[in-house]
FIVO-54331 format. One record per residue (C-alpha): x, y, z; residue in one letter. Coordinates in steps of 0.001 Angstrom, whole numbers, plus 524288, in hexadecimal, padded with zeros to 5 digits. Example, Ala and Ser with C-alpha at 12.3 -4.5 7.8 and 13.67 -1.06 7.14 Angstrom:
8300C7EE6C81E78A
835667FBDC81BE4S
% end
This chain:
8AA407D60F80F61X
89E487D4088187CX
892047D72481236X
8889C7DF9E81A35X
87C5B7D89E81F22X
86F3D7DAB181901X
864117D8018221CX
856167D83B81D28X
848827D497820D0X
83D847CF7E81895X
82F277D34981850X
82C0B7C53481B5EX
8339F7C64182854X
82BCE7D2F682B7FX
81F087CBF982843X
822F87C0AD830F0X
8274A7C91983BEEX
819F87D02883BF6X
813C67C2DD83F63X
81D527BF3884A1FX
816E17BDE985778X
8191B7CA2C85FAAX
81EEE7C24086A50X
82A1D7BEAD860E6X
82BE27CB578591CX
835F87D182861E2X
83E907C59C86084X
83DC87C76285209X
8408C7D63085307X
84C8C7D2EF85B90X
8515D7C91C851FAX
84FC57D21C8465DX
856FB7DD3884CC0X
8623E7D47E84F52X
861FF7CEE384123X
861F97DC0F83BC3X
86D1F7DFA2843B5X
874FC7D44584069X
86FB97C888839DFX
87C2D7C0DC83BC2X
87B577C35884B00X
87E787B8AB854A8X
8716F7B2FA8590CX
86B027B28F84BC2X
86BDD7A51D846CCX
868667A2308389AX
862F17947B83718X
860EF78D3282AF6X
85325789EE8282FX
8507C77B8882427X
847AF77AD08184EX
8480A7894281623X
8442B78D948087BX
85008797418070BX
85DF27933B80C1CX
860737A13680F15X
856527A18481A63X
85A387A0048289CX
852C77A017834FAX
855A07A84684143X
8518D7A5D884F2BX
849AF7B2548550EX
844CC7AC2486123X
83F8279E7A8651BX
833DD7A00785C75X
837A67A92F85109X
8402D7A6B08458FX
844C97AFF083AE4X
847EA7AC0482C86X
853827B351826C0X
858B87B3BC81931X
867797B16B81B62X
86E187AD3680EB8X
87B167A61E80FEFX
881727AF7B80723X
880907BED9809A6X
87CF17C80F813B8X
86E8D7C7A681462X
866A97C4EC81FFDX
857997C64381E2EX
84C367C384827E5X
841C17BC5D82080X
837C37B69582A60X
834787B52083937X
82B7A7ABDA83F83X
82A187A1F684929X
83333796FC84807X
82BF078CB383ED3X
825387970C8375CX
8321879E3C83406X
837CA791D982F3CX
82BBA78EA5827B9X
82D1579B33820D5X
83B4D7995F81D7CX
837B078BC781779X
82D6B7921780EEEX
834BF79E13809ABX
840847A1488009AX
8490F7AD107FF36X
84FF97AF5C7F31FX
855407BA967EAA4X
84DAA7BB087DD78X
8581C7BAC87D2A0X
850A67C4C47CA4CX
849D77CCC77D376X
854157CD327DDC8X
84B827CDC27E8DEX
84C057C5107F49FX
83F727BCDB7F3FAX
8395D7B5F27FEB8X
82E057ACAD7FAEFX
827A47A0537FF27X
82B017927E7FA3CX
82223786D77F8D5X
82489778D07F45DX
8239E777CB7E5CFX
8170C770437E686X
810DE77AD67EE5DX
8159E784FC7E58AX
810A677E8F7D91CX
8037877CCB7DF62X
8019478B7A7E00AX
7FFF278C227D121X
7F8E9782217C9D0X
7F8FA7860F7BBDBX
7EFE67801E7B1DFX
7F68B777B77A7CFX
7FB3E77FDD79BCEX
7F69578C887A282X
7FF297986879F44X
8077179D3E7A9E0X
805957AB707AF46X
814477AE477ACE7X
815AC7A61E7A0BEX
81A287B28279A36X
826497B4797A2CDX
832DC7ACE17A162X
838167A6897AD49X
842F37B10B7AED7X
838147BB3B7AE14X
8303A7B5177B904X
83C6A7B4DE7C172X
83ECD7C3697BE8EX
831767C59C7C4F4X
837717C0387D1B6X
833217B2857D0E4X
83C637A9567D7CEX
840E079D807CF8AX
8392D793D97D873X
82D2F79A557D5D8X
82E2B79B107C69EX
8270278EA47C402X
81BCA7927C7CD1BX
81A5179F887C60BX
81AEA798F87B8D9X
80F36790567BCF8X
8066179BFC7BF96X
7FB9A79DBC7B666X
7F3177A85B7BD28X
7F2D37B2D67C772X
7ECE57A98A7D1A3X
7F7F67A03E7D095X
801597AB557D0C3X
7FA8A7AFD07DD87X
7FD407A2237E2E5X
80BCF7A3057E0EDX
80D1F7AFAE7E880X
8112D7A9777F4EEX
81CBC7A2137EDD5X
821AC7AF547E6D7X
829067BA797EBEEX
820B97C6067EC1BX
828697CDFB7E152X
826B67C2307D7D7X
818897BFF57DADEX
8155B7CE7D7D802X
81D3A7CEC97CBFAX
816FE7C1B07C72BX
808ED7C8287CA75X
80D0F7D4837C2E5X
80FE37CCF67B6F1X
803EF7C49E7B7EAX
7FC087D16F7B8D6X
802377D69E7AC17X
80DF97DE297B072X
819407DD3C7A754X
825477D5047AA81X
82EBC7E0097A77EX
827167E9837B08EX
826F77DF7F7BC59X
8356D7DC627BB77X
8398A7EA447BA5AX
836C17EB0F7C940X
83ACF7DCE77CCDAX
847C17DADB7C7B2X
853A97DD997CF9BX
85B9D7E8347CB1BX
869347E13C7CD06X
86E0C7D3777CB0EX
868B87C9C67D55DX
871837C0697DD0CX
867247B6AA7E234X
86FDD7B4887EEA0X
8727E7C3557F197X
867F97C6257FC15X
86F2B7D3137FF69X
86D187D86B7F1D1X
85ED77D3747F0ADX
85B857DA997FE05X
85F477E6A27F72CX
855547E5B67EB80X
8478C7ECF77EBEDX
841807E02F7E8E1X
846DC7DA2E7F5CBX
843A07E5B47FD2DX
834F87E2EF7FB39X
835CC7D8208055EX
842F17DAA280D19X
848317E6038148BX
856F07E6CC817BBX
858A47E9FB82613X
861857F5D482621X
863F77FF4A8316FX
85A1C8087282AE8X
84FD57FE4382CEBX
846B9800B28386DX
8458A7F21883BD7X
83CBE7F3AE8473DX
8332E7FBE483ED4X
834027F169833E4X
830477E62183D5AX
825747EE9E84364X
81F3F7F0CC8374FX
8247B7E53F82E9EX
81E267E78D821F8X
81D6A7F5C0821D6X
82A657F73A81A09X
8245B7EF2580EE6X
818627F86180E2FX
8224B8016D8077DX
828CE7F79E7FF3AX
82B8F7FC267F14FX
82A077F1537E756X
835607F06B7DD05X
82C4A7F2917D1AEX
8280E8000B7D802X
83598804567DB67X
8377D80A1A7CD9AX
82D20813857CFB6X
833A3818017DC91X
841F5818827D7E6X
83FFA81DEA7CAFAX
842FE82C557C7DDX
836BE830EE7C096X
8368683CC77B868X
82A51842FA7BD52X
81DF083EF87C5C4X
81B0C830D47C6F6X
80DBF82A927C8BCX
80C3681CFA7CF36X
7FEE3816617CFA8X
7FADE809AD7D418X
7EF778021C7DB0AX
7EDC48002D7E970X
7F9477F90C7F01BX
803007FAED7E44BX
80C9D801CC7ED17X
80AB180F8B7E80BX
80DB4815D37F55DX
818D480CFD7F764X
81F0F811D87E9F0X
81C5581FAD7EE56X
8235F81EBC7FB24X
82ED2818867F54FX
82F0E8236E7EAF0X
82E7C82DAB7F59FX
83AB38269E7FC31X
8421C826387EFA4X
83FAC8344A7ED28X
84379837D47FB07X
85139831717F85DX
85271838417EB3AX
84F06845997F141X
856A9843EC7FE53X
85E4B84FCA7FBD5X
853D6858D27FA14X
84EED860F680576X
8433C85E6080D3AX
83926853AF808ABX
83A41853BA7FAB9X
83166848037F8F8X
82236849A97FB5DX
81A6483D3C7FCC8X
80C0E840F57FD17X
8004E838C67FE69X
7F19683BFF80025X
7EF47839C480E83X
7F5B083C6681BDCX
7F38782D6281E6CX
7FAB1829C9812EEX
805B4833288146BX
8087982DFC8228FX
808F08206481C94X
812B48247181229X
81B5E82AD781C49X
81BD481E0A824ADX
81F56815F381909X
8294E81F67812D4X
8307F81DA982045X
8320480FCB81C96X
837D0812D180FA3X
840A181E5681240X
84BCF8220D81A14X
849C782D7682340X
85155835F9819FBX
848B7832F080EEAX
83C7C833ED816B3X
84079841E4819B7X
83FEB8456B80BBDX
8316C8409C809D0X
826608489A80DF9X
819EE8403280FE0X
80D12847E481016X
7FF198463F80BE5X
7FAB084E9C80057X
7F2728584C807BCX
7FCA285ADE81286X
8071E85DDE808AAX
7FE2F8668F80042X
7FA7486DD280CA8X
808A586FC38101EX
80B04875BC80282X
7FFC187F688050CX
804C98836D81266X
810F5887CE80C1EX
808D1891E6804F3X
800B48956381067X
7F4A388FB880A87X
7E9CF89591812B2X
7DF7B88A1481170X
7DE1A87D3C81831X
7DADD870A781052X
7CE3386A918118DX
7CEF685C9B816CEX
7C35885B3981FC9X
7B915853CD81979X
7AE6F85841822D2X
7B2138660D82048X
7B1FC863BE811CCX
7A49685DF981295X
79FA2869A881A99X
7A4BB8733F80F99X
79EFB86BD1804D2X
791BA86BB880C0BX
7927687A9A80D02X
7970487C607FED5X
78AEE873E87F9A1X
7822F87F397FD97X
7867D885D47F177X
780E587B8D7E8F4X
775B987F9D7E079X
768CB87A437E44AX
765DD874CA7D733X
7729986C9F7D6DFX
7716185E777DC51X
77FA785AB97DEAAX
783A1853757EB12X
78E11858F17F471X
796CF84CE37F15AX
795F084FD97E32BX
7992A85E1B7E4F8X
7A54685ABD7EDAAX
7AA16850C27E3C1X
7A88D85A517D93EX
7B0CC8643E7E10CX
7BB7085A857E3DCX
7BC7D853777D76AX
7B9CE85E0D7CD06X
7BADC86C3C7D312X
7C70586A8E7DB99X
7CFB0861D37D2F3X
7CC4F86B627C770X
7CEC38779D7D03CX
7C1D687D687CC89X
7C1CF88AD17D275X
7B51288FFD7CB52X
7A85288B2C7C63EX
7AE3D88D197B805X
7B984884377BC4EX
7B06B879DE7C110X
7A82787A187B49FX
7B490877AC7AC6EX
7B90786D217B5C8X
7B95985EF27B117X
7B0C5855757B863X
7B59D848E57B2A2X
7B36A83DD47BB4FX
7A91E844E47C37BX
79C7B83FA77BCB8X
790D88461B7B994X
7903D853AD7B20AX
7903F860B87B776X
78D0D86B597ADC6X
7926D8793D7AD4BX
7863087E3D7B41EX
785FE874B17BEA7X
794A2875F17C128X
792AD8846A7C2FBX
7878C883A37CB95X
78ED187A1B7D564X
79B75881737D589X
7970F88A247E107X
796BE87DD77E986X
7A5B087CDA7E6A4X
7A85288AFB7E8B0X
7A0FD88A5E7F5C4X
7A8BF87E947FA5AX
7B5598867E7F723X
7B018891577FE27X
7AD968893C80AC1X
7BB6188478809CDX
7C0F78923A807A4X
7B96F8974B813CCX
7BF0088CB481C09X
7CCD488F08816D8X
7CD6588172810DAX
7D0E787B5580368X
7CE7686E5D7FD09X
7DC4E866AC7FC2DX
7DA6E866597ED54X
7D9BF875457ECB0X
7E44A877187F635X
7ED5B86E147EE36X
7EA848763A7E287X
7ED8E882EA7E995X
7FA3B87CE47EDF5X
7FE3B879BA7E0A6X
7FB64887B67DCCCX
8039F88C9F7E821X
80F8D883957E571X
80F8E887AD7D6D2X
80EDB895727DA4FX
817FF895FC7E5E0X
820ED88B617E1F1X
824F9888257F03AX
830A587DB17F288X
82966872637F83CX
8351C869EA7F7D5X
82EC985E4A7F165X
8372D857337E790X
82E5784B267E591X
8207A846D67E9B0X
81AEB8395E7EAA7X
80BD28390E7EA6AX
8044482E5F7F05FX
7F5BE82AD87EEB2X
7F55E833857E306X
7E7C682F767DE78X
7E174837417E9ECX
7E989843217E71DX
7E28A84F1F7E009X
7E5EE856FC7D46CX
7E8AA862D97DBF7X
7F1BC85AC67E553X
7F9C6855837DA6BX
7FA3E862CC7D4AEX
800F9867637E12AX
80AAA85B597E13DX
80DFD85E897D33AX
8101486CEB7D717X
817B986A5A7E2EDX
8219E8603C7DD09X
8292F8651C7D143X
829F685CF47C526X
8366D854B27C589X
83AFC847417C55DX
834EB83EB67D0A1X
82BFE849D47D3ECX
81F0C8429B7D5FFX
81C7C8345F7D8D6X
80D83832167D9E7X
80664825837DE13X
7F859822397DE74X
7ED3D81A087DA29X
7E0AE81FB67D470X
7D9148138C7D7D5X
7DA74816AE7E5D6X
7D65B824877E538X
7CEB5828CB7F106X
7CC7C837277ED8EX
7C74C83B407E08FX
7D34C8423B7DC14X
7D60883F377CDF4X
7E2ED8443D7C9A8X
7E9C8844D57BC7FX
7F82A846957BFDEX
7FB6984C617B313X
7F1638567E7B4F3X
7F79885C317C0D9X
8053485CF47BB81X
809D384F227BEE5X
80EEB848087B2F0X
811208395F7B498X
810FC834577A68AX
81AB8829477A649X
81C8D8290B7B441X
810AA821BD7B896X
811B18140B7BF24X
8080080A927C3E6X
808EA800427CEEEX
8016C7F4727CCC1X
8047B7EA627D760X
7FC377EAB67E41DX
803D27E65F7EFF5X
7F9E77E8FD7F9EEX
7EC2D7E3DB7F5BFX
7E7DF7D6CE7F1EFX
7E3937D4CC7E340X
7D5F77D0D57E7CEX
7D4857DDE97EE96X
7DB4D7E4857E266X
7D1817DED87D8C3X
7C5F37E27A7E12CX
7CA277F0477E31AX
7CE3F7F1EA7D46DX
7C0357EC3F7D081X
7BAB97F77D7D838X
7C0F8801127CEEEX
7BCD07F9E07C310X
7B85F803A87B8B1X
7BCCF80F7E7C073X
7C5E5818687B945X
7D1BA81B2A7C07FX
7DCA1824F27BD46X
7EB6A8240B7BE18X
7EDCD830C97C4BFX
7F0C38363D7B7D2X
7E522836667AF29X
7E5B5828FB7AA3FX
7DD9A81CCC7AD6FX
7E3F0813957B75AX
7E070804D87B996X
7E3D57F9C17C274X
7E7B67F1837B7A4X
7F3EC7E99B7BB4CX
7F1C67EC9C7CA4DX
7F3DB7DFDA7D209X
7F4667DB857E067X
7FDD47D0907E360X
7F5D57CB0F7EF7DX
7EA007C4467F07FX
7DEB57C2BA7FAEBX
7CFDA7C2017FC35X
7C7507CA7C7F4E1X
7C1CF7D67A7FAB3X
7B3ED7D53D8007EX
7A9817DE757FBB1X
79CFF7DF6E803A1X
791FE7E72E7FD6FX
789317EFDE80565X
77D737F8AF8029AX
77D688018C80E9FX
784AE806A081AFEX
77D487FC7B822EAX
781527F0FF81A3AX
78F517F69681A7DX
78F647F6AF828C4X
789697E962829D4X
795367E411821C1X
79EA67EB49828CDX
7994F7E590835FBX
799EE7D81D830D5X
7A7CA7D9D582C01X
7AC247DF7C8396BX
7A5677D4808408FX
7AE267CA6183882X
7BA277D1D683A80X
7B8117D2F7849A1X
7B5257C46584927X
7C3007C1F28433DX
7C8837CA4F84DA3X
7CA637D7AF846E6X
7C99E7E44E84EC2X
7C08C7EDA4849AFX
7CB547F7D6849D1X
7D1347F0AE83E80X
7C63F7F33D83638X
7C43B7FE6B82D54X
7B7788016782627X
7B93480AB981A89X
7AEDA812EE812A9X
7AEAD81C538083EX
7A9F2827EB81049X
7A91B82CAB81E0EX
79AB682C8A81CFFX
79B3D81DD081A53X
7A39881B3B82609X
79B97823AB82F21X
7907E819DC82B7CX
7989680E4B82E43X
79D75813C683A92X
78F33816F68402DX
78B058089983C9CX
796BD801C584304X
7962880A6E84F79X
78845807C685060X
78B7B7F96885076X
795EA7FAEE85AE3X
7A2167FAA58521EX
7AAD780527854ECX
7B18280C8184977X
7BCD78161584790X
7BC8D81FB083D06X
7C9E1821558353EX
7CCD682CE582DA5X
7D8A18363C82B06X
7D76D83BCC83940X
7D5CF82E1C84051X
7E1228259084445X
7DDA4816CA843B1X
7E1CE813EF85120X
7E2E4804C78535FX
7DDF0806D48614DX
7D06C80D2185C81X
7C6228024185B3FX
7BB748016E85065X
7BA9C7FEE0842A2X
7C1308094D83A8CX
7BA28811CB83002X
7BFAA8190482543X
7BD6681F058187EX
7C28F818B880C8DX
7CAFC824BE80A31X
7D15E823388178EX
7D3648148181659X
7DA9C816FC8096AX
7E40A8201181005X
7E7F8816DD81AADX
7E93080ACB8114FX
7F65180FA380E4AX
7FAB8809EA81B9BX
7F7937FD09815CEX
8020D7FC3280AE7X
806677EF7C810A7X
7FC9F7E51E80DD2X
7F2F97E06E81848X
7EF0B7D2808182CX
7E40D7CA6D81D49X
7E3807BB7281E42X
7D83D7B2D38221EX
7DBF37A70082A12X
7D1E879CCF82BF7X
7D21A7948A838DCX
7C77978AD683C32X
7BD9A791FA83321X
7C0D779EB9838ECX
7C7B97A9D2831C3X
7D0977B36B83785X
7D7E77BE74830A0X
7E5967C1C283081X
7E82B7CFE682D06X
7F5517D62E829C8X
7F75C7E3F2826F6X
804627EA9882312X
80E4F7E5F582CB5X
8045B7E3108371DX
7FC167D6B983A1FX
7EEF47DB4D83D65X
7EC317CD3784149X
7F61F7C42B844DFX
7F1557B60B8444EX
7F8107AB5284A22X
7F35479DED84661X
7F73E7925D84ECDX
7F2E0784B48512BX
7E469785C08519FX
7E3CE7939685602X
7E7087A1CD851FEX
7E87A7AF128581BX
7E7197BC8E852C6X
7ED897C87C857A0X
7EC167D636852E1X
7F7027E01184EA8X
7F0287EBF684884X
7F6177F8A28435AX
7EC8B804D884228X
7EEB9807E583411X
7EE247F97383096X
7E24D7F56C8373BX
7DAFA7FFB082F99X
7E1B67FCAD82268X
7DEDF7EE268246AX
7D0387F055823C8X
7CFCC7F9988184EX
7CC567EE4680FABX
7C3BB7E8E081A48X
7CC3D7DD0181C81X
7C8C27D72580F59X
7D5017DACC808D4X
7DE787CF9780A1EX
7EB477D4A68067DX
7F4817C9C7807D5X
802EC7C86880A03X
801BB7BAE2805E8X
80FA77B6A28090CX
80EEF7BBDE81670X
8020E7B66F818FFX
806A47A8628142FX
812707A91681CFDX
80B147ACBA828F6X
7FFA07A30D82750X
8072F79816821F8X
8088A7913E82F07X
7FA5D7902D830C2X
7F6CA78E5D822B0X
7F52277F6382403X
7EBC87805082FF3X
7E3B178B6982BBAX
7DD777900A81F02X
7E3AF79CB381B56X
7DEAA7A51181083X
7E4297B1F980C86X
% end
């Protein structure tokens, strides 16, 4: 019996393809199409590689200059594209990498190899120093995905710095597992998501390709795979990769609502998307769109739609409605002929508040900002309809004391604000959500929602959660809620149990940051030191055990005492970036408020520096010139487009520093280093050139293995730091 062929492609191949000169890319595309159709076709000649690190590797000729590296075991039916590069560089990669099936984890691992002396030099333990993994037996270290030929090097590690030094010599999953153990995670918890579910044959690459742990780095090329789209955006598929340790959250049948929290970059949204796909399969027989995926903004919703298309079949996608929360609530209200519009225009809101302040007693000295915050954080959340309601309302967390008499005296301001909205046929979204809940409870319409996935839960209000709970009947797998109160933008603080959503026993936390360097994580977490942060259900949350697996430069903080000082620093940074060849449209300046941005814009324009304001109504057109300006709120909304790490590398040549910037699947700067010279070409995507500058190009988010491979040929000639 002839076994069906299994044809696959690694993420290393996609990364290397992204760096192929454009003049050779078409030849690679032609070859890949032929390979995918029939890897045994005449004209595809597999040649053994002298001194290859792995006997299962073969080279294939693409054209006169380009070579592909293919996994082609002597036994079996597997053909896998591993790498593509110019002739000598492709062979160099093959001599420095090994491909093997781990006997415990069961995944196909591709990792760099070095001479024994070089590997031993990475760790230099002090005599008699205790090893970081002395508490584990050899078989337990292997269960963490460590290859046998790396066991002694792992045993020699005495601290996290030495563990970091081994990262390049370990498969990703084993390094992550070791890092988690060193950070205090239990061995049993780690291996529960690492171990293969079946017995492992170290020679059966076909079976290994089917395991989740392999799918992290490999995609099997079936007829359903859009190869052209995959190669056009080579890393997009891995932006939605689900780590094996997270799969349990997705695949489990839960007896009610689930809450998943985690710091920035831990994959919460990825987990949420996979959960929606799983529910779509489960409820495929139900009519309409029984799975609702809701997030906080239109921008986020559109991003979710695009990435769900990478995960789902067209049939599954038809079962999922993706919508931002306000749109969905408005659609519910329209079913009942709701007579009011929702107030979203900030300029209008300010105007109504200015008018309402005319009702302020002359003897009361409270600012407009205080009154508005009091309304939004006390009156609205607690549904205060009368002065007596407000007098009884809790003000925990607001600061200061407002006695009974003072509250009664300022209530007319709030009443006048509501009267202004009523006259304009408007409602605050918070009030509209509450009224929608009342209508749903009273009318009991058939909304057709079997399950809801809620993203960015930290920014969703009490009234919105009340509507969610009312709209989705309590049942198995009814609500899947993800969020992180540390990233809260809006001052909505919800306690899920108080709005009818019970998650006791069904709360989980993600701890590994796959996007941000540990230096950035530590700096960001330090800013929250001493701040009480909730877990979305009334308990205290912490970032204990939250870790990043990559490293880079520490963020740079510049202190300033005025707008003029701010702009002076900004001009200096812009001048440096321009000197390094960066276009101003690749730079974005963020500020807390629109007023702050107005001041920056005036100063920059006065200095002859063009600007482009970004907000929810503006498209960041790559053809538009000028420094981008955006509020922190808007910046946070577009960061979702950067689920894939962006990376920068400083390359020193003759004392001059150039910058190589990668974002997602695109190289913003492609640097080509040759004998005594280099050239830089730009390839810029709209969303990416905004997102790359959110951290002001000081966040060095490194895919170390990728960068080492790309810079290896010039490492001896130039000083490379990352």
